[in-house]
C-alpha positions, 0 to 999 in steps of 0.5 A: 722661351727658356734661357738656353733658347733665349741666349742662342737666339740673342747671340744669333741676332747680334752676330748677324748684325755684326755686333762684336762679341755677340754671345757675351753681349747676349749673356750680359743683356739677358742677365740684365733683363733677369736681374741675375748673375751670369752663373744663373744662365748656365745653372738653370738653362731650362728657366722659362722667361716671364713675359716681363723678362722677355720684353726687357730682353727684346728691348735691350737687344733692339737697343744694342742693335741700334748702336747703343753701348752695352754699358749704357743699357746695363748702366755699369762697367767694371774698372780695376776690379770694381763695378762703376755706374755709367751713363751717357753723361760720362766716358765709359771707363776703358781697360787701357785707363787701368795703366794710369792706376798701375803707374800711380801705384808703382811710382806714387805709392806714398801719395796721400792727396790725389787730384783727378782732372776730367773725372767723368765717372770718377773711376780714377779718383775712386780707385786711387783713393781706395788703392792708396788709402788717400784723399782725392779731389776730382774735377769735371766741367759737367755737373751731370758727370759729377753726379755719376761720380758722386754716386760711385764714390758713395757706393765704394766708400771712397774719400773723394771731394768733387768740384765742378770747374774747368780742369783745376781753375777752382783748385789752390791746394797742393797734391802728391799726385795729379792724374787725368784722362782728358779728351784727346781725340783730334777733331778730324777723327771724331767722325771716324769713331765707332758709332757706339762712341761717336753717337752715344758718348759725350763729345765733351769727353772725347774732343781734344782740339785740332791735334788732340793735345789742347788739354795737355797744354793746360794740364802740365802748367796746372800740375806745376802749380798744384804738385808738391815737389817730388809729386807725380803727374800721370796722364793717359794719352792718345797714340798720335799725341805722344811726342807733342805731349812729352815736349810739354815737360820742361826743366822742372820735370824729371823722369818723364817716361811713356808706358805702352798698352798691351797692343803696343800703343803709347798709352800713359806719360808720367813725370816727376815734378822736381823744381 
C-alpha cells in the first residue's frame, strides 16, 4: 500500500467513527508510523509502506478509534512554537494556555525569576524561561509529571528548577512573576468531558473541587507570600469560575483584569501585587 492510499483509507476510517479532523489526524499518525515529516507524505505519495510501517499505522489508527488522544500516541504537542513531550501523566498543553504566556510577555517582560505552580509538562515554565531569558522554578505534586517536565527543560535548554510539592509548600524564595494553569473543572462536570480527556488525561490535573476554584483559593495567598512588590500573578481559569476567582484578590492587588480567548470565553486573570 502506498502513502496516498494509506492516507485516504485512514481518513475515511476516522471520519466514519466521528473522529474530529480525520484527515489531519491520519496525516499525523502516518507521519508517526514512518518517522517522517508531513511534507514527505505529499512529496512521495507513491512510497510503499513497509510491513513494519503498516503495522504501526494500523495500531495507531486503532488506538485513536478507541479514544486515545492523538498526543498520547505521538507523545508530543506543540506549544508556543516549540514541541513538548507529553504522556498520560500530564495535561496536554492547549492553545488557550498560550494566553498566559502572552500576558506575561506584555505585562511582566522584565521578570527574571518565575514560578510556575502545577507545572505538568513544564510548557509554561520552559516557555517563559526562554522567552523572558529568566530563571524559573516549577512545582507539581506528581513525580511522573516532573519527569516529563525535566526532559522538556533539558530538550529546550531552559533554566528551570523542578520541585515536587503541593503548590508552593516547599517554596520560600521571592519571584517577579507567578503563573499557573491549575485544575479548574468542577467535580460534577468531569463525567461530561470528552472521553479523550475524561478517560485518558490525569484527573489530578483536571478536578478543581466542587466549584472549580479550590486551587485559586490557595494560589492567591501563596502569591502574596512569594511575589516581590510589583510582581504579577497570571492564572488560567475556567469560564465558569471567573467572578469567584476575581473576588479572591484583595486590597494588596491592583490592576486585576480578565483576558478572553478567541472564542470569547474568560481565559486568564492577571493582577499586580502592590502591598
